[in-house]
TORLOSE-302450 format. One record per residue: residue number from 1; residue in three letters; x negated, y negated, z of N, C-alpha, C, O in turn. Coordinates in Angstrom, 3 decimals, decimal comma. Example, Ala and Ser with C-alpha at 12.3 -4.5 7.8 and 13.67 -1.06 7.14 Angstrom:
2
{r 1 ALA {-13,190 5,690 7,800} {-12,300 4,500 7,800} {-13,200 3,300 7,800} {-14,236 3,319 8,465}} {r 2 SER {-12,850 2,250 7,080} {-13,670 1,060 7,140} {-12,900 -0,030 7,870} {-13,409 -1,138 8,039}} 
This chain:
202
{r 1 UNK {55,703 -38,043 199,178} {56,295 -37,402 200,360} {55,221 -36,731 201,193} {54,211 -36,274 200,657}} {r 2 UNK {55,425 -36,671 202,471} {54,521 -35,934 203,332} {54,913 -34,466 203,319} {56,008 -34,110 202,883}} {r 3 UNK {54,022 -33,625 203,794} {54,320 -32,201 203,859} {55,529 -31,944 204,747} {56,356 -31,085 204,442}} {r 4 UNK {55,635 -32,694 205,853} {56,762 -32,529 206,767} {58,082 -32,781 206,051} {59,019 -31,992 206,172}} {r 5 UNK {58,156 -33,873 205,311} {59,384 -34,183 204,589} {59,683 -33,150 203,522} {60,843 -32,809 203,292}} {r 6 UNK {58,658 -32,655 202,875} {58,858 -31,647 201,832} {59,485 -30,390 202,434} {60,320 -29,746 201,799}} {r 7 UNK {59,095 -30,052 203,626} {59,666 -28,879 204,287} {61,112 -29,107 204,706} {61,850 -28,150 204,942}} {r 8 UNK {61,519 -30,367 204,798} {62,880 -30,682 205,240} {63,844 -30,888 204,075} {65,025 -31,142 204,310}} {r 9 UNK {63,393 -30,790 202,850} {64,268 -31,020 201,702} {65,410 -30,008 201,691} {65,198 -28,808 201,865}} {r 10 UNK {66,617 -30,512 201,486} {67,799 -29,646 201,419} {67,863 -28,953 200,065} {67,835 -29,604 199,021}} {r 11 UNK {67,947 -27,635 200,092} {68,013 -26,846 198,860} {69,454 -26,665 198,416} {70,392 -26,839 199,195}} {r 12 UNK {69,606 -26,315 197,158} {70,937 -26,222 196,575} {71,811 -25,181 197,272} {73,020 -25,372 197,402}} {r 13 UNK {71,207 -24,086 197,719} {72,005 -23,035 198,361} {72,642 -23,515 199,671} {73,671 -22,979 200,084}} {r 14 UNK {72,054 -24,505 200,322} {72,627 -25,061 201,555} {73,974 -25,720 201,270} {74,836 -25,775 202,146}} {r 15 UNK {74,153 -26,211 200,067} {75,392 -26,882 199,668} {76,457 -25,904 199,193} {77,593 -26,304 198,940}} {r 16 UNK {76,108 -24,634 199,070} {77,048 -23,640 198,562} {77,957 -23,164 199,689} {77,985 -21,984 200,037}} {r 17 UNK {78,698 -24,117 200,246} {79,673 -23,882 201,315} {80,854 -24,817 201,065} {80,769 -25,724 200,237}} {r 18 UNK {81,933 -24,599 201,770} {83,060 -25,500 201,627} {82,665 -26,932 201,985} {81,818 -27,148 202,851}} {r 19 UNK {83,278 -27,904 201,320} {82,992 -29,302 201,603} {83,325 -29,660 203,044} {82,739 -30,587 203,603}} {r 20 UNK {84,260 -28,936 203,649} {84,634 -29,191 205,042} {83,509 -28,840 206,007} {83,466 -29,352 207,126}} {r 21 UNK {82,602 -27,971 205,581} {81,441 -27,632 206,406} {80,254 -28,537 206,081} {79,527 -28,960 206,979}} {r 22 UNK {80,063 -28,828 204,807} {78,907 -29,628 204,393} {79,040 -31,082 204,843} {78,054 -31,700 205,245}} {r 23 UNK {80,256 -31,632 204,777} {80,440 -33,060 205,099} {79,941 -33,431 206,500} {79,136 -34,356 206,618}} {r 24 UNK {80,383 -32,752 207,568} {79,859 -33,125 208,888} {78,390 -32,770 209,066} {77,670 -33,440 209,807}} {r 25 UNK {77,945 -31,716 208,388} {76,542 -31,308 208,520} {75,590 -32,304 207,851} {74,406 -32,335 208,185}} {r 26 UNK {76,082 -33,111 206,919} {75,236 -34,106 206,260} {74,965 -35,311 207,152} {74,004 -36,044 206,921}} {r 27 UNK {75,803 -35,526 208,173} {75,561 -36,646 209,079} {74,224 -36,463 209,796} {73,950 -35,399 210,352}} {r 28 UNK {73,414 -37,485 209,779} {72,092 -37,391 210,388} {71,023 -36,910 209,434} {69,834 -36,981 209,746}} {r 29 UNK {71,431 -36,419 208,270} {70,470 -36,076 207,226} {70,027 -37,370 206,541} {70,605 -38,429 206,783}} {r 30 UNK {69,018 -37,286 205,702} {68,480 -38,465 205,037} {68,677 -38,376 203,534} {68,381 -37,349 202,924}} {r 31 UNK {69,175 -39,448 202,939} {69,239 -39,567 201,485} {68,031 -40,379 201,050} {67,775 -41,462 201,577}} {r 32 UNK {67,297 -39,853 200,095} {66,069 -40,514 199,647} {66,188 -40,851 198,161} {66,567 -40,006 197,349}} {r 33 UNK {65,864 -42,073 197,826} {65,875 -42,524 196,431} {64,512 -43,074 196,068} {64,042 -44,039 196,671}} {r 34 UNK {63,874 -42,454 195,075} {62,585 -42,959 194,592} {62,817 -43,608 193,234} {63,173 -42,936 192,266}} {r 35 UNK {62,616 -44,900 193,174} {62,868 -45,648 191,947} {61,690 -45,504 190,978} {60,616 -45,028 191,347}} {r 36 UNK {61,916 -45,923 189,742} {60,875 -45,809 188,718} {59,657 -46,648 189,068} {58,556 -46,361 188,599}} {r 37 UNK {59,834 -47,667 189,875} {58,718 -48,513 190,311} {57,823 -47,804 191,318} {56,717 -48,262 191,607}} {r 38 UNK {58,307 -46,678 191,853} {57,570 -45,952 192,879} {58,071 -46,239 194,277} {57,729 -45,529 195,222}} {r 39 UNK {58,886 -47,284 194,414} {59,447 -47,598 195,729} {60,373 -46,475 196,184} {61,185 -45,973 195,406}} {r 40 UNK {60,245 -46,091 197,436} {61,082 -45,041 198,005} {61,961 -45,637 199,094} {61,469 -46,259 200,036}} {r 41 UNK {63,276 -45,438 198,952} {64,250 -45,947 199,913} {64,836 -44,765 200,667} {65,281 -43,791 200,059}} {r 42 UNK {64,835 -44,850 201,975} {65,340 -43,770 202,812} {66,487 -44,284 203,681} {66,386 -45,343 204,300}} {r 43 UNK {67,571 -43,522 203,717} {68,711 -43,941 204,519} {69,312 -42,780 205,286} {69,480 -41,687 204,746}} {r 44 UNK {69,636 -43,022 206,550} {70,292 -42,014 207,377} {71,765 -41,953 206,997} {72,439 -42,983 206,985}} {r 45 UNK {72,274 -40,770 206,687} {73,674 -40,613 206,328} {74,517 -40,715 207,594} {74,354 -39,924 208,523}} {r 46 UNK {75,426 -41,704 207,624} {76,210 -41,945 208,838} {77,709 -41,754 208,624} {78,484 -41,834 209,577}} {r 47 UNK {78,127 -41,499 207,373} {79,555 -41,341 207,102} {79,771 -40,527 205,835} {79,129 -40,775 204,814}} {r 48 UNK {80,676 -39,553 205,900} {80,971 -38,703 204,747} {82,463 -38,398 204,680} {83,186 -38,562 205,664}} {r 49 UNK {82,916 -37,953 203,505} {84,284 -37,478 203,326} {84,270 -36,232 202,456} {83,474 -36,131 201,522}} {r 50 UNK {85,151 -35,280 202,760} {85,252 -34,041 201,992} {86,420 -34,103 201,023} {87,476 -34,653 201,335}} {r 51 UNK {86,213 -33,522 199,826} {87,257 -33,430 198,807} {87,273 -32,013 198,248} {86,251 -31,499 197,794}} {r 52 UNK {88,447 -31,392 198,287} {88,608 -29,996 197,888} {89,474 -29,884 196,628} {90,234 -30,802 196,321}} {r 53 UNK {89,366 -28,767 195,896} {90,084 -28,648 194,618} {91,602 -28,676 194,722} {92,265 -29,085 193,769}} {r 54 UNK {92,179 -28,256 195,849} {93,633 -28,285 196,012} {94,106 -29,549 196,712} {95,222 -29,601 197,229}} {r 55 UNK {93,263 -30,554 196,725} {93,488 -31,817 197,414} {93,925 -32,871 196,392} {93,152 -33,179 195,484}} {r 56 UNK {95,128 -33,433 196,502} {95,603 -34,421 195,527} {94,708 -35,641 195,381} {94,762 -36,326 194,360}} {r 57 UNK {93,885 -35,924 196,385} {92,984 -37,072 196,313} {91,663 -36,733 195,625} {90,826 -37,609 195,408}} {r 58 UNK {91,484 -35,464 195,285} {90,233 -34,998 194,684} {90,272 -35,151 193,165} {91,305 -34,900 192,544}} {r 59 UNK {89,173 -35,554 192,574} {89,100 -35,707 191,119} {89,304 -34,383 190,387} {89,673 -34,376 189,213}} {r 60 UNK {89,069 -33,274 191,067} {89,193 -31,961 190,435} {90,608 -31,407 190,517} {90,874 -30,327 189,989}} {r 61 UNK {91,498 -32,106 191,152} {92,837 -31,577 191,438} {93,589 -31,145 190,184} {94,272 -30,121 190,206}} {r 62 UNK {93,480 -31,895 189,100} {94,206 -31,574 187,870} {93,361 -30,800 186,863} {93,738 -30,668 185,699}} {r 63 UNK {92,222 -30,291 187,314} {91,392 -29,481 186,445} {90,197 -30,234 185,883} {90,034 -31,434 186,103}} {r 64 UNK {89,384 -29,517 185,167} {88,136 -30,076 184,655} {88,361 -30,927 183,411} {89,116 -30,555 182,512}} {r 65 UNK {87,691 -32,078 183,376} {87,723 -32,978 182,234} {86,293 -33,414 181,921} {85,357 -33,058 182,636}} {r 66 UNK {86,137 -34,173 180,865} {84,806 -34,663 180,510} {84,240 -35,569 181,602} {83,034 -35,565 181,849}} {r 67 UNK {85,099 -36,341 182,252} {84,609 -37,297 183,250} {84,289 -36,671 184,597} {83,449 -37,198 185,328}} {r 68 UNK {84,935 -35,558 184,948} {84,687 -34,952 186,263} {83,933 -33,627 186,182} {83,816 -32,921 187,184}} {r 69 UNK {83,427 -33,287 185,010} {82,817 -31,967 184,793} {81,703 -31,650 185,779} {81,556 -30,501 186,196}} {r 70 UNK {80,925 -32,643 186,155} {79,804 -32,390 187,068} {80,274 -31,962 188,454} {79,515 -31,347 189,204}} {r 71 UNK {81,507 -32,280 188,794} {82,041 -31,905 190,101} {82,272 -30,405 190,211} {82,408 -29,877 191,315}} {r 72 UNK {82,316 -29,720 189,082} {82,599 -28,291 189,072} {81,340 -27,438 189,201} {81,363 -26,234 188,947}} {r 73 UNK {80,263 -28,066 189,592} {79,103 -27,301 190,021} {78,031 -27,109 188,969} {78,102 -27,602 187,844}} {r 74 UNK {77,026 -26,354 189,412} {76,918 -25,599 190,665} {76,637 -26,478 191,875} {76,423 -27,685 191,754}} {r 75 UNK {76,642 -25,846 193,043} {76,388 -26,568 194,290} {75,028 -27,250 194,253} {74,080 -26,747 193,651}} {r 76 UNK {74,953 -28,400 194,906} {73,686 -29,107 195,009} {73,433 -30,104 193,912} {72,361 -30,706 193,861}} {r 77 UNK {74,405 -30,297 193,019} {74,276 -31,335 192,006} {74,840 -32,645 192,546} {75,584 -32,655 193,527}} {r 78 UNK {74,483 -33,734 191,903} {75,091 -35,020 192,219} {76,278 -35,238 191,281} {76,252 -34,842 190,116}} {r 79 UNK {77,299 -35,864 191,809} {78,453 -36,271 191,010} {78,680 -37,745 191,287} {79,061 -38,128 192,393}} {r 80 UNK {78,445 -38,568 190,275} {78,571 -40,017 190,420} {79,719 -40,488 189,539} {79,747 -40,208 188,341}} {r 81 UNK {80,661 -41,200 190,134} {81,750 -41,743 189,343} {81,830 -43,257 189,511} {81,247 -43,827 190,433}} {r 82 UNK {82,564 -43,895 188,600} {82,654 -45,345 188,528} {84,096 -45,762 188,786} {85,012 -45,240 188,151}} {r 83 UNK {84,310 -46,697 189,709} {85,675 -47,111 190,041} {85,819 -48,631 190,004} {84,856 -49,376 190,190}} {r 84 UNK {87,035 -49,056 189,763} {87,399 -50,475 189,770} {86,567 -51,317 188,803} {86,518 -52,543 188,905}} {r 85 UNK {85,915 -50,632 187,864} {85,123 -51,353 186,882} {83,882 -52,023 187,433} {83,288 -52,876 186,775}} {r 86 UNK {83,478 -51,632 188,667} {82,332 -52,316 189,275} {81,534 -51,494 190,288} {80,408 -51,869 190,614}} {r 87 UNK {82,077 -50,389 190,794} {81,390 -49,639 191,845} {81,099 -48,206 191,425} {81,930 -47,547 190,800}} {r 88 UNK {79,902 -47,730 191,778} {79,572 -46,312 191,639} {79,700 -45,650 193,009} {79,499 -46,293 194,040}} {r 89 UNK {80,035 -44,363 193,012} {80,156 -43,591 194,243} {79,392 -42,286 194,079} {79,500 -41,626 193,046}} {r 90 UNK {78,621 -41,914 195,097} {77,763 -40,731 195,046} {78,358 -39,581 195,852} {78,757 -39,751 197,004}} {r 91 UNK {78,408 -38,410 195,225} {78,919 -37,202 195,866} {77,910 -36,064 195,765} {77,107 -36,003 194,834}} {r 92 UNK {77,971 -35,170 196,740} {77,197 -33,931 196,721} {78,162 -32,809 196,347} {79,131 -32,564 197,065}} {r 93 UNK {77,910 -32,130 195,238} {78,780 -31,035 194,807} {78,568 -29,839 195,724} {77,434 -29,486 196,050}} {r 94 UNK {79,670 -29,220 196,136} {79,608 -28,075 197,035} {80,245 -26,846 196,384} {80,948 -26,954 195,380}} {r 95 UNK {79,991 -25,703 196,961} {80,528 -24,415 196,531} {80,028 -24,016 195,138} {79,226 -24,713 194,516}} {r 96 UNK {80,526 -22,879 194,678} {80,025 -22,277 193,457} {80,548 -22,971 192,199} {81,501 -23,749 192,251}} {r 97 UNK {79,913 -22,675 191,087} {80,321 -23,227 189,799} {81,799 -22,938 189,530} {82,280 -21,819 189,712}} {r 98 UNK {82,496 -23,978 189,094} {83,890 -23,824 188,729} {84,891 -24,146 189,819} {86,090 -24,198 189,548}} {r 99 UNK {84,429 -24,366 191,060} {85,353 -24,619 192,173} {85,909 -26,042 192,128} {87,121 -26,237 192,211}} {r 100 UNK {85,039 -27,021 191,999} {85,482 -28,411 191,950} {85,666 -29,047 193,310} {86,742 -29,571 193,600}} {r 101 UNK {84,645 -29,017 194,154} {84,701 -29,670 195,464} {83,404 -30,441 195,691} {82,358 -30,112 195,132}} {r 102 UNK {83,501 -31,472 196,526} {82,327 -32,314 196,740} {82,474 -33,105 198,035} {83,555 -33,190 198,618}} {r 103 UNK {81,361 -33,678 198,465} {81,327 -34,550 199,636} {80,895 -35,934 199,186} {79,838 -36,100 198,578}} {r 104 UNK {81,718 -36,920 199,487} {81,382 -38,311 199,206} {80,496 -38,848 200,324} {80,860 -38,774 201,497}} {r 105 UNK {79,340 -39,385 199,964} {78,485 -40,045 200,950} {78,950 -41,497 201,032} {78,768 -42,271 200,093}} {r 106 UNK {79,550 -41,855 202,161} {80,190 -43,164 202,281} {79,264 -44,265 202,797} {79,430 -45,428 202,428}} {r 107 UNK {78,302 -43,922 203,632} {77,484 -44,987 204,213} {76,130 -44,469 204,671} {75,982 -43,312 205,064}} {r 108 UNK {75,146 -45,363 204,608} {73,784 -45,079 205,051} {73,329 -46,163 206,017} {73,794 -47,301 205,966}} {r 109 UNK {72,419 -45,788 206,887} {71,731 -46,756 207,739} {70,276 -46,810 207,299} {69,538 -45,834 207,433}} {r 110 UNK {69,871 -47,964 206,773} {68,508 -48,142 206,287} {67,624 -48,759 207,363} {68,109 -49,434 208,271}} {r 111 UNK {66,327 -48,521 207,249} {65,381 -49,090 208,203} {64,754 -50,376 207,682} {64,209 -51,171 208,448}} {r 112 UNK {64,841 -50,571 206,355} {64,240 -51,769 205,766} {65,030 -52,172 204,527} {65,668 -51,339 203,884}} {r 113 UNK {64,979 -53,449 204,208} {65,657 -53,953 203,011} {64,808 -53,614 201,787} {63,621 -53,940 201,762}} {r 114 UNK {65,385 -52,970 200,774} {64,624 -52,631 199,567} {64,069 -53,876 198,873} {64,610 -54,972 199,021}} {r 115 UNK {63,005 -53,699 198,130} {62,362 -54,805 197,430} {63,350 -55,480 196,476} {64,112 -54,817 195,772}} {r 116 UNK {63,316 -56,803 196,472} {64,154 -57,560 195,548} {65,540 -57,873 196,070} {66,296 -58,585 195,409}} {r 117 UNK {65,894 -57,363 197,236} {67,208 -57,611 197,814} {67,087 -58,475 199,063} {66,039 -58,524 199,707}} {r 118 UNK {68,177 -59,150 199,387} {68,238 -59,929 200,613} {69,445 -59,454 201,414} {70,460 -59,059 200,840}} {r 119 UNK {69,334 -59,493 202,724} {70,440 -59,045 203,571} {70,430 -59,792 204,887} {69,399 -59,877 205,556}} {r 120 UNK {71,578 -60,334 205,258} {71,712 -60,976 206,559} {71,813 -59,935 207,672} {71,391 -60,169 208,804}} {r 121 UNK {72,383 -58,781 207,321} {72,557 -57,707 208,294} {72,162 -56,391 207,633} {72,890 -55,879 206,783}} {r 122 UNK {71,027 -55,850 208,013} {70,519 -54,617 207,417} {71,507 -53,470 207,551} {71,593 -52,619 206,666}} {r 123 UNK {72,252 -53,441 208,646} {73,192 -52,351 208,880} {74,355 -52,332 207,888} {75,018 -51,305 207,740}} {r 124 UNK {74,614 -53,449 207,209} {75,758 -53,518 206,304} {75,362 -53,388 204,841} {76,238 -53,399 203,977}} {r 125 UNK {74,090 -53,267 204,533} {73,644 -53,278 203,145} {74,054 -52,007 202,387} {74,168 -52,025 201,161}} {r 126 UNK {74,273 -50,909 203,114} {74,717 -49,663 202,472} {75,925 -49,098 203,210} {76,118 -47,884 203,263}} {r 127 UNK {76,740 -49,995 203,782} {77,905 -49,599 204,574} {79,136 -49,490 203,688} {80,027 -50,338 203,742}} {r 128 UNK {79,181 -48,463 202,887} {80,271 -48,231 201,952} {79,709 -47,576 200,705} {78,557 -47,827 200,351}} {r 129 UNK {80,491 -46,743 200,027} {79,957 -45,992 198,872} {79,475 -46,881 197,738} {78,476 -46,564 197,093}} {r 130 UNK {80,173 -48,003 197,478} {79,738 -48,905 196,423} {78,465 -49,641 196,785} {77,563 -49,775 195,959}} {r 131 UNK {78,390 -50,119 198,018} {77,189 -50,811 198,493} {75,991 -49,875 198,478} {74,884 -50,260 198,102}} {r 132 UNK {76,234 -48,647 198,894} {75,173 -47,635 198,937} {74,541 -47,456 197,556} {73,319 -47,499 197,410}} {r 133 UNK {75,390 -47,256 196,546} {74,870 -47,010 195,196} {74,197 -48,244 194,614} {73,194 -48,134 193,910}} {r 134 UNK {74,743 -49,413 194,907} {74,123 -50,642 194,409} {72,748 -50,839 195,031} {71,799 -51,197 194,335}} {r 135 UNK {72,633 -50,610 196,329} {71,370 -50,813 197,034} {70,300 -49,829 196,577} {69,129 -50,189 196,454}} {r 136 UNK {70,707 -48,583 196,325} {69,748 -47,550 195,937} {69,614 -47,383 194,421} {68,895 -46,504 193,946}} {r 137 UNK {70,318 -48,239 193,664} {70,285 -48,187 192,199} {70,681 -46,804 191,686} {69,957 -46,168 190,920}} {r 138 UNK {71,857 -46,362 192,136} {72,420 -45,081 191,717} {73,585 -45,355 190,779} {74,502 -46,102 191,119}} {r 139 UNK {73,548 -44,750 189,596} {74,652 -44,890 188,655} {74,894 -43,559 187,955} {74,308 -42,547 188,339}} {r 140 UNK {75,744 -43,545 186,941} {76,162 -42,290 186,320} {75,045 -41,582 185,569} {75,203 -40,421 185,190}} {r 141 UNK {73,928 -42,247 185,345} {72,795 -41,571 184,716} {72,234 -40,469 185,616} {71,554 -39,561 185,136}} {r 142 UNK {72,518 -40,546 186,914} {72,056 -39,524 187,858} {73,095 -38,418 188,054} {72,806 -37,405 188,690}} {r 143 UNK {74,296 -38,604 187,515} {75,354 -37,615 187,699} {75,020 -36,314 186,985} {74,574 -36,321 185,837}} {r 144 UNK {75,238 -35,205 187,666} {74,963 -33,896 187,090} {73,541 -33,409 187,307} {73,205 -32,296 186,904}} {r 145 UNK {72,703 -34,218 187,932} {71,324 -33,815 188,206} {71,236 -33,220 189,608} {71,990 -33,616 190,497}} {r 146 UNK {70,328 -32,281 189,809} {70,168 -31,722 191,150} {69,525 -32,729 192,093} {68,719 -33,560 191,673}} {r 147 UNK {69,886 -32,651 193,368} {69,209 -33,457 194,377} {67,817 -32,869 194,555} {67,656 -31,788 195,123}} {r 148 UNK {66,825 -33,579 194,072} {65,463 -33,052 194,045} {64,486 -34,206 193,858} {64,831 -35,195 193,211}} {r 149 UNK {63,269 -34,109 194,407} {62,264 -35,145 194,162} {61,988 -35,349 192,679} {61,593 -36,440 192,268}} {r 150 UNK {62,192 -34,310 191,871} {61,942 -34,417 190,438} {62,918 -35,370 189,746} {62,601 -35,923 188,693}} {r 151 UNK {64,099 -35,565 190,330} {65,090 -36,468 189,743} {65,071 -37,848 190,400} {65,763 -38,762 189,951}} {r 152 UNK {64,279 -37,995 191,462} {64,208 -39,275 192,153} {65,317 -39,492 193,161} {65,492 -40,596 193,675}} {r 153 UNK {66,076 -38,424 193,447} {67,159 -38,524 194,426} {67,250 -37,186 195,150} {67,495 -36,151 194,530}} {r 154 UNK {67,052 -37,212 196,466} {67,095 -35,942 197,187} {67,591 -36,142 198,614} {67,728 -37,262 199,106}} {r 155 UNK {67,852 -35,014 199,250} {68,378 -34,981 200,618} {67,399 -34,256 201,527} {66,738 -33,305 201,109}} {r 156 UNK {67,309 -34,708 202,767} {66,456 -34,042 203,756} {67,271 -33,680 204,990} {68,157 -34,430 205,400}} {r 157 UNK {66,972 -32,545 205,569} {67,659 -32,087 206,773} {67,434 -33,061 207,927} {66,523 -33,889 207,901}} {r 158 UNK {68,286 -32,937 208,931} {68,163 -33,760 210,131} {66,771 -33,621 210,752} {66,197 -32,533 210,788}} {r 159 UNK {66,248 -34,737 211,235} {64,990 -34,690 211,975} {65,256 -33,970 213,296} {66,329 -34,142 213,873}} {r 160 UNK {64,318 -33,178 213,785} {64,523 -32,472 215,056} {64,940 -33,389 216,202} {65,735 -32,993 217,054}} {r 161 UNK {64,414 -34,600 216,228} {64,773 -35,537 217,301} {66,246 -35,921 217,222} {66,905 -36,086 218,249}} {r 162 UNK {66,760 -36,061 216,002} {68,179 -36,387 215,849} {69,029 -35,200 216,299} {70,018 -35,379 217,010}} {r 163 UNK {68,654 -34,002 215,893} {69,409 -32,806 216,286} {69,448 -32,661 217,799} {70,474 -32,289 218,368}} {r 164 UNK {68,330 -32,956 218,446} {68,278 -32,871 219,902} {69,211 -33,903 220,533} {69,906 -33,607 221,505}} {r 165 UNK {69,224 -35,116 219,976} {70,092 -36,171 220,502} {71,563 -35,829 220,287} {72,414 -36,187 221,101}} {r 166 UNK {71,857 -35,140 219,195} {73,233 -34,735 218,927} {73,666 -33,652 219,914} {74,782 -33,688 220,432}} {r 167 UNK {72,796 -32,709 220,167} {73,095 -31,627 221,102} {73,294 -32,157 222,520} {74,153 -31,674 223,258}} {r 168 UNK {72,495 -33,152 222,892} {72,565 -33,690 224,251} {73,695 -34,703 224,445} {73,985 -35,107 225,571}} {r 169 UNK {74,333 -35,111 223,339} {75,429 -36,059 223,445} {75,032 -37,514 223,270} {75,882 -38,399 223,356}} {r 170 UNK {73,754 -37,776 223,025} {73,325 -39,154 222,769} {73,961 -39,654 221,474} {74,453 -40,780 221,400}} {r 171 UNK {73,941 -38,792 220,453} {74,669 -39,057 219,217} {75,967 -38,258 219,255} {75,986 -37,124 219,733}} {r 172 UNK {77,040 -38,842 218,756} {78,321 -38,154 218,696} {78,929 -38,328 217,308} {78,665 -39,312 216,617}} {r 173 UNK {79,738 -37,364 216,916} {80,399 -37,400 215,613} {81,899 -37,563 215,808} {82,510 -36,849 216,603}} {r 174 UNK {82,485 -38,496 215,086} {83,931 -38,708 215,105} {84,529 -38,153 213,815} {83,892 -38,182 212,761}} {r 175 UNK {85,751 -37,650 213,909} {86,465 -37,117 212,750} {87,813 -37,813 212,647} {88,567 -37,872 213,618}} {r 176 UNK {88,113 -38,345 211,450} {89,359 -39,081 211,251} {89,910 -38,785 209,854} {89,345 -37,987 209,106}} {r 177 UNK {91,011 -39,437 209,524} {91,544 -39,350 208,167} {90,675 -40,192 207,230} {89,974 -41,105 207,666}} {r 178 UNK {90,735 -39,871 205,946} {89,934 -40,575 204,952} {90,493 -41,980 204,699} {91,654 -42,269 204,987}} {r 179 UNK {89,640 -42,833 204,158} {90,049 -44,216 203,902} {89,851 -44,546 202,427} {89,105 -43,867 201,721}} {r 180 UNK {90,531 -45,602 201,970} {90,368 -46,056 200,598} {91,054 -45,190 199,563} {90,739 -45,288 198,377}} {r 181 UNK {91,994 -44,335 199,984} {92,715 -43,478 199,049} {94,213 -43,656 199,272} {94,642 -44,183 200,299}} {r 182 UNK {95,009 -43,207 198,289} {96,461 -43,343 198,402} {97,177 -42,001 198,462} {98,390 -41,954 198,670}} {r 183 UNK {96,428 -40,893 198,278} {97,014 -39,560 198,317} {96,350 -38,736 199,416} {95,182 -38,941 199,748}} {r 184 UNK {97,124 -37,789 199,978} {96,601 -36,907 201,028} {95,918 -37,711 202,133} {94,844 -37,352 202,615}} {r 185 UNK {96,559 -38,790 202,514} {95,971 -39,678 203,515} {96,016 -39,108 204,928} {95,413 -39,667 205,844}} {r 186 UNK {96,730 -37,996 205,108} {96,850 -37,407 206,439} {95,774 -36,377 206,741} {95,699 -35,872 207,861}} {r 187 UNK {94,943 -36,060 205,761} {93,908 -35,046 205,980} {92,743 -35,641 206,775} {92,196 -36,669 206,377}} {r 188 UNK {92,354 -35,013 207,893} {91,262 -35,542 208,733} {89,889 -35,109 208,212} {89,146 -34,409 208,901}} {r 189 UNK {89,569 -35,524 207,017} {88,366 -35,038 206,348} {87,307 -36,121 206,185} {86,561 -36,132 205,205}} {r 190 UNK {87,251 -37,016 207,139} {86,210 -38,050 207,176} {85,459 -37,909 208,494} {86,063 -37,771 209,558}} {r 191 UNK {84,138 -37,946 208,406} {83,293 -37,832 209,592} {82,309 -39,003 209,618} {81,852 -39,459 208,570}} {r 192 UNK {81,991 -39,481 210,812} {81,009 -40,553 210,918} {80,335 -40,500 212,283} {80,863 -39,922 213,232}} {r 193 UNK {79,159 -41,113 212,362} {78,446 -41,195 213,630} {79,133 -42,246 214,492} {79,220 -43,413 214,113}} {r 194 UNK {79,608 -41,832 215,627} {80,378 -42,685 216,521} {79,593 -43,933 216,918} {78,442 -43,855 217,346}} {r 195 UNK {80,248 -45,092 216,764} {79,685 -46,391 217,148} {78,462 -46,803 216,341} {77,739 -47,713 216,747}} {r 196 UNK {78,216 -46,157 215,214} {77,074 -46,567 214,392} {77,426 -47,843 213,622} {78,485 -47,900 212,997}} {r 197 UNK {76,581 -48,849 213,651} {76,905 -50,141 213,027} {76,913 -50,127 211,494} {77,341 -51,098 210,869}} {r 198 UNK {76,447 -49,038 210,891} {76,386 -48,981 209,427} {77,578 -48,256 208,803} {77,655 -48,133 207,580}} {r 199 UNK {78,502 -47,778 209,626} {79,693 -47,090 209,101} {80,560 -48,098 208,364} {80,690 -49,242 208,801}} {r 200 UNK {81,162 -47,678 207,236} {81,987 -48,583 206,448} {83,285 -48,901 207,180} {83,680 -48,199 208,110}} {r 201 UNK {83,934 -49,963 206,746} {85,172 -50,399 207,372} {86,361 -50,097 206,457} {86,242 -50,207 205,237}} {r 202 UNK {87,514 -49,714 207,036} {88,706 -49,435 206,214} {89,102 -50,650 205,388} {90,078 -50,596 204,640}} 
């Protein structure tokens, strides 16, 4: 990492807020994955969803279990779960220990295809939580670890140029209901970069 990137690393205390605040704030931030080979993959976060403890669609809704324990904190940990027998999904744990809330990172926009992969459309290679984890080689072995360069998975704050573009209206954020769930479907807790080609599809 360069010194500039090191200064932009998101610390755990930044995540110690409600998921409703962290989810939109993660848009435009960067998710970084450093593999054991040394290859570093960087992706702009373009879509997120918030999940709260009193939310029927949240894994924490019925209380803590062995499978969802990492979701109960502390803030700034990763929570990775496995669905449909084939997909992993990456979440950022929010709020204090014991709360049980998190933000699902739904999609990334990559600048290059990672080594060993092929893609007809770079914008679609991480356009969805399952695709994202497959592309970045994220699985449950990373669950419960802090987002940090020491674990090979970390987050970086928005680049100043992106923040300026957001303030000026060049970049815009859309807010809608969540997708891919069957409960609490009326909650508008999904955010994405408007018109970004890497956003996942319902």
